[in-house]
N, C-alpha and C positions, 0 to 999 in steps of 0.2 A: 379206558374211559368210564367214568362213573356218570351215568345219564340221569339217574333218579335214586332217591332213597325213600324207603318206607319204614317208619319206626315210631318211637315215642319221643315227643318233644321234651328234652331233659332240662334245657336252660335257654334263656333268651336275654339278649342285651341290646344296646342301642343299634348295633350294626351286625350282630352275629346271632346264631342259634346253634345249639348242640342237639343233634338227633341221635338217640340211642338205637342202634340197629344190632340186635342180637348181642347186646352187652358191649358193643364198641361205640364210643361217642364220636360222631363226625362233627367237626366245627365247620359251620357253613356261614359264609358272608352273604348278606342279602340286603335288598333295598328296604327302606322303611315301609313301603307299601306291602311287600311280601311278609315282612315280620308282623305287620298289623293283622294279617288274616290267618296266621298259623294256628291260632286257637290256644287253649290253656296248656300250661305246663302239665305233663303227664298224659296228655291226649295223643292219640295216634294221628300221624300226619304222613302225607306223601308229598315230596317236594322234588321238582325237576332240578337238575344240577349241571354244572359245567366245571370241569377240572382244568386248571391252568398249571402247567408244570414249568418251573423255571429252575435255573441252576441252583438257587439257594432256597427254594420253597415249592411245595405243592399246595395250591390254594383251591378250595372248593367253594363255588358260588351257587346260591340257591335262588329259585324263581317260582313264583306263584302261577305262572302260565307259560305256555309254549311261546306266545307272542312276546312276552317279556324276555325270555331267553334269546329269542331271535334278535330282539333289539339290542340286547347286551352284546351278542356276537358281532352285530353290525358296528356298534360303537367301538368295540375293542379292535376292530379292523382299521380304525382311523389312527394315524400316527399321533402319539402323545396322549392317547386315551388308554389307560390301564384298567384292570378289572374294578378297582375301588372307585376310580373316577366315573366309570360307566354306571356303577351302582348309585353314586351320588346324583348323577343325572336322572336315573330312573326312580330315585326317591322323590325328586322334585316334579318330574314329568311322567305321566303314564305313557305306555307305548303309543297310544293313539295321539296324545298331545305332542310327543316327540316327532311322530310321523308328520303331523300337521305343521309343526314348527319347521321341520326340514323342507317340506314341500313348498312352504311359503317363504323360505329363506329368512325366517324370524330368528336372527342371531341373538337378539335381546332375551327371547324366551329361553333359548338353549343356555345362555349365559347366566340364568338364574341359579344354576347349581354351583355349589362351593367348588372352587378350583378351576372353573371354566372361564377363562378370560375372553376378550373380544376376538382375538386371532384364532384361538382354538374353536370357539363357537362358529366362526366363519368357516373353518376347515371342516367341522362336522356337518354343517349345512350343505357345503359344496360336495363333499365326498359321499354323503349318504343320499344325495338327490336320486329319487327313483328306486332306492333299495329298501325302503321301509313301507310295508303295507299298513293300512289302517285296520285294526282288528275287529272293530265293531263290538257289539254287546255279547256277553256270554262266553268270551274267551279268556276271562280272567279268573283265577282262583285255583288253589290247590289245597285248602285245608282238606285233609283226607277224611275218608270215612272214619267214623268214630270208634271203631274197634268191634270185636266180636263178630256178630253176624254181618255187620256193615262192612267190615274189612274183608270177610269172605265174599260178600256180594260184589265188592269192588274188584276183587281178584277174578271172580267169575266173568264180569263184564270185560275186564282186560283180556281174558282168555278168548273171549268172543270177538276180539279185535277193536274194542273201543280204546281210544286214547286215554291216558291216565286222567287228564283234566275232565274229559267227558264222563268217564266212569265215576270219578269222585263227585262231580256235580249231580249226576243222576241218582247215585246212592244216597247222598246227603239230602236231596229233595224228597226221595222216597221215605227216608227215615224221619224227616220232619213231619211228613203226612201220616205215617203209620205209628210213630212213637218209638221210644228207645227199646221197647220190649219186642219189637217186630222180629219174626223168624226169618231165616235165610231165604226160604222159598218165596215168601210174600215180598221181601225186599227186592229180590232179583226180578220178579215179575213186574213190580211197579217201576223199578229203575229202568227196565227195558222199555216200558211204555213211555217213560219220561224222556229217555235218551232218543227215542224214535221220533219225538215231536219236532 
């Protein structure tokens, strides 16, 4: 199972990205929301992933947050919802919006995604009732630390037990405050303070 990738963003298209990890390019299918926050080509990123293995293909899906990946997993547990359709839904609805639509039985909102008809929208609303939590603020995002000291700082926080999303957000916030020339020690200290808030 490939749970996450950390590397260089090599290419990006309407529904995929290629992440170069040690000279190997991984093709990742992702929602429009995730692709929008990955950052510039050539930048360092960390992305959460889910590998689906089928008889005819291995497909890697990427996510900007743990809650988005959890929503994807819940959606693909519904009969008739494959990985690409789940991404189409998550491109139209954020995980919070999806959770609210399901909890309110709002089939019309779920049906806004391409490929989701009224029957499938009703099935999604019924089967996921009570299975989706509302994430709240701060749980979205995985553009990774930007490289160099920032990458090392993120690794240090991960080694201390922080989740990738938390580590990435804290290091990026610290680097924004300290500037791109900040050293590793300063970045780790400030990132730890920011993560503890």
